[in-house]
N, C-alpha and C positions, 0 to 999 in steps of 0.2 A: 504494500500500500504506500501511496505517496502522502506524507503528513506535512501540512503547511502551518507555519507559525508566523502570523502577521504581526506587525507593529500595532499596538492598540492606539486608537485615535480619539477615544472619549476624553473629555476635558481632564487634564492632569492624570490620566491613567497611565501609570509608569510600571505596572506589573507586566509580566510576559507569561505566555501559556506553557512554556517548556524550558527547562534549564539544560545546559550542556550535557550533564550526566544522563538525562533522559534521551537526548539525541544519540549518545553512544549506545545506550541499551536498545533503542529502536533499530539502529544500524546493525547491531549484532544479531537482531532477530530477522534481518533481511529486508528492512523497509528503507525507503528513501525519505529524507527529511529536508524540507525547504524552510529557510528562515529569512524573513524580510530584513534587509539591512537596517541595523541599529534597533532592532526589535527589543533587545535586552538592555539597551543603554540605560534606561531609567532604573533598572534593577542592578546596575553596576556589572552587567554581563556584556562582554565585547563580541563583535563579529568574529574576532580571532579565536576566542574560546569555542564558539559554535563550530567554526571550521575545523579546529583541532579535534572536536568530538565527532566530526564526520558529516556535518550539515553542508548543504549548498546554500550560499548566500544569494538571495534574489533581490534585485534592485527595486522592483515595483510591486505594490500590493496586487495590482491587476494580474500580473504574471503569476504570482504565487497562488491566488485563488483559482485561477484558470487551470493550473497544473495539479493542484492538490485533490486527492480523493477525500481526505478528512482534514478539516481546519480546526485546530485547537486554539482557543482564545481564553481570555479572562472575562471580559464584559460582553454584553449583548451587542450585536452589530449596530453600527450607527447608520443613519440614512445614506451616507456616502458609500457604504459598503453593500447596500441592497442590490446594486447593479451586478454584483459578483455572484449572486445566487443562481443556482441551476439545478435541474432535477438530479436526484441521486447524491448530491453533495452531503456529506455528514458534517454537521457543525457541532462541536463539543465545547461548551462554554457555560457560564452563567447566563441564562436567558431571562428569567424573571418576567415571563410573558403576561402574567395576570393584568398588570396595568398598561400593557403595550399592545393594544389591538392592531395598530398599523403594522408593527413588526410581525405580528402573528399572520396578518393578511399576506404580507410579502413572502413569508416562509411557506405558507400554504399554496400561494399562487405559483411559486417556483418549485414546489414539491421537494423542498429541502428537508432532510432528516435532522431535526433539531433535538439534540440530546443535552438536557439541562443538568448541570452539576447539582443544582439545589433540590431536585426532586428524585435523585438516586437514593433509594430507600432500601436499607438492608433488612433482613428478616427480624433483627432485634429491635427494629424501629428507629435505628440511628440514621442520620443523614451525613455520611462520612465526608462528602465533598463540600458540604456547607460548614461543617464543624470548624476547620482551621480558620476560615475568614470570620466566623462568628467569634472565635477566641480573640482574634486580633481586634475586631470591631468592639467587642465588649470591653476590652482593656483600654482601647483608644477613647471610647465614649466618655470615660471618667476624666482622662487627660484633657480632652477637648472641652468638656463641661467645666473643669477647673479653670482652664484658660479663659473661657468666655464669661465666667463669673467675675473676672477681674474688671474693674471699672473702665480702664482704657479701652477694653474690647466690647463694652456695651452692657456688662453685667452689673449686679448689685454691689460689687466690691467685697465679695465674701471669700475668705480663705477656707478652702474645703475642710481642713482639719481643725480650724480654729486655733486658739492659743490658750494657755492657762488663764482662766478668768473670763474667756469669751467662748460661747458655744460654737461647736462645729456646724458646718452646713448640713441641712436635711437633704438627703439623696433618696429619691424614690425610683425604684426599678420595676417596670411593668413586665412581668414574665420571668420565670425562674429557670429558663433553659440555659443553653450554653452561653449565649450573650449575657444573660442576667447574672450567671454565676461568676463569669470573668469580670464583669463590671463591679460586682460586689466585692470581689477579692481586692481590686485596686482601691475602691472607695473605702473599704474597711482599713486597708493598709495605710491610707492617707489620713485616717482618723475621723472620717465623716460619720454622721448618724445615718444609718442605712435601713431602709424599709423595702422589702421585696413583696410584691403583690402577684399572686398566681391563683388560678381557679382550682388547681389540683392539691388537695389537702395532704396527700402522701408526699408530694413534691415539697410542700412547705415543711413537713416533718423532717424530710431528708436535709433540707437547707438549714433548718435550725440545728441539726446535729453537725452538719458540715462546718458551720461557722461558730459552733460552740456558743450559741445564743448571743453572738455579737451583732446579729442583725435582727430586726423586727420582721416577722412574717405575718402577712395579712391575707385573708381570703378575698378573692376578687369579686366585686360587684360594683355597680355604678355609684353607690353611696360611698363605699370605702375608697374607691379611686378618687372621687370628687373631694373627699376630706383630705386625702393624702397629698394631692397636687396643690391644694389651696395653701398648705403650709410649707411646700417644698421650695428649695433653692435650685435644685437640679432634678429633672425628671428624665429618665432614660427609657425609651420605648423599645422593647425587645421581644415582642410577641411574634409567633410564626404559625401559619397554617400551610404546610408544604404545597407549593404550587399555586395557592389561592391568594386572593387579596387579604391583607392583614385587617383584622377587625378594628373599627374606630373606637377605641376604648376611652379616649379623652375627648369629650365633646367641646364644641366651640364655647359654650357657656362656662365650662370648667376653666378654660384658659383665662377667661375674663376675671375669674376670682383669684388668680395667682398674683404673687408679689411682682411689682414692676422690677425688671432687671433679672428675674428668674430665668433659667435656661432650660430648654427642652432639646434633647438629642434623640432623633427618631432613627434608630438603627433599622427599623422595619420599612424604611422608605422604598427599598427595592421592590417591595410587594405592595406599594401604595401608601404605606405609613399607618401608624395606629393613633395619630392625633388628627382630628377633623381639620385642623389648621395647617397640616403638613403639605408641602409641595417640594419636589426634588430640587436640590441646589447642587452647586459644583464647588470644587476646590478654589476656583477663581472667585466666585461669589457665594460663600458658604452659608451666610446667615441672612435672616430678615426678622422683623418684629411684628407680632400681632398683640394688640392690647398691652404693649410694653414688655411682652415676654419674648426673649430671644430664642429663635428657632434655628437649629443646626440640622439640616436634612440632606447631607451629602450622600449621594447614592453609591459612591465607591470610596468610602472612608479608608479602607486598608491600603489604597494607593498612596497614601501619605507616607507609608513606611514600606516601600516596594520591595526592598531586599528581603526583609523578614517575611513579608506577605507572599512573595513569589515562591520562596523555598517552602514555606508552610503549605501553600496551595498545591504545588506540584508534587510534594511528598504524598499527598492524598489522591490526586487525579491520575498519576502515572500508571498505577496498576490497572485501572479501568481503561485507560488509553491503550495500553499494551494488549488487553483482551480484545478491544475493538479492532486494532490493527491486525492481530494474529488470526482472528476468527471471522472477521466481518461482523456487521451489526446483527444480522438475524441469528447467526449461530451463537454469538456472544450473549445475546439476550436469552436465548433458549437455555444456555448453560448457567447463566447468572441472572436470575429474575430481578435483582436490584437494578440492573441496567435497563430492563424494560420500563421500570417506573420513571427512568430518566428521559425516555423518549416522549417529547411533547408534541412534535409534529412528524408525520410520516406519510409520504405519498399523497400530500394534499389534504390530510385529515388531522384534526386535533386528537391526540391520543392520550391526553392527561385530563382527567375529570375536573381537577381543581382549576386548570386554565379555562376549560370550557364553561364551567359554572360561573367563573368570574366575569367572562365576556359574553355570556348568554348564547353560547354556541353549542352545536351538537358535537358529541365526541364519539370516537370509535375505539374499542379495545384494540390494542396493537395486534393481537393474535388474529383479529377478524379482518384486518386490512390486507388486501392483496397487493 
C-alpha cells in the first residue's frame, strides 16, 4: 500500500500523522511511504529524518494525495483539501464529523472511506486513539485556564492555587473521563479547589478514591451544574458521546450568572462543545467573551505542544495503521471489530450511528454496505 503523510494546514496545526520510526516499520512491512515536504517541521521532525527512515519526500500536497492509497493525518480535512478526495481513498485521521455536515457531504459524494480515530472502540469500551490527545488536552486545559485567569489576559486576576491567607481558585470539571481526570491531576497539583461533576455514581466513587478525597465529587444534573458554575473561577468542559454531538450541559443563562472574568475551557468543542455559548476558535484567535466570561474553545489544543502530542498520538495510531496497510480495510475490520467502529463513511454511506443521528441522516451498518 502507498501511505501518504501530508502537511497539516489547519490554523496552527503543527502535529504530523506519522513519525520516522513509523515510516521505517511500514517500509519493513513492504509499503511505500510518501511524506509532504516539511510535514514534520512543526513537531521538530526534519525531511532528512523521514528520508533516512525510508520515506519519499513529495513537494506538493496534490501529488501526495493523488498517489496515496491511504492518507494518514491528524485533523479533519480543510476545505482546500476537499478537491483531493476520490473514490476508494482511505482517510485515517480525527474526523469529528458530528458538527461538520459539509465535510460529511464531501466525503460521501467522493465515496471516501473515512476512518475516524475518535470512534475506534475496543471491546473494553476504551477509545484508544482518543485517549492520548485527551490526556494532553486535559492537562493543557488547566494550564490554559490558569493563564487566562491572569488579569492581563482578560481574567479575574486569580492565582489558581492561591497563597496562605487567600483562597485558591474554584475549578469545576464537567465529566470524569480521561480529560477530566488529567485536568484534575494538574488542578489539584497546583493547589486549586476542584469539583468534578459526572452522571455516573460509580465513576464518582472511583474518582474520590483516586484523589484520596482531594476533590469534591458531585452528581450531574442541571441544578448542580448551575450552582457549581455560578461560583467557579474556571470551568472545564470534558464530556464525550463517541461520534455524536456533545450535550449542552451549561446553558446560556448559567453563563450569565458566572463571575465577570471567569474562564471556561471547552475541550469538547471538536464535537460541538458542551456550553451553549461555545463556538470553535483557533490558536490565532483563541478567546472571546460572553457576558464577561472568557471562552477558550480551540479545537486543536494539543497542537500547542506538537512534539509531545505527535509522539503520544502516533504511539497509539500506528498499530491500527499497520493493520490497515497489511490487510486492507475490509479484512482488517473483519479481524479487528474496533476498526469497524472507526469507519464513519464508506462507499457513499454514513456508517456510524452517532454521526448520522447528529446530522439527521440515514446510516448503514458497515457489514451491509456493498
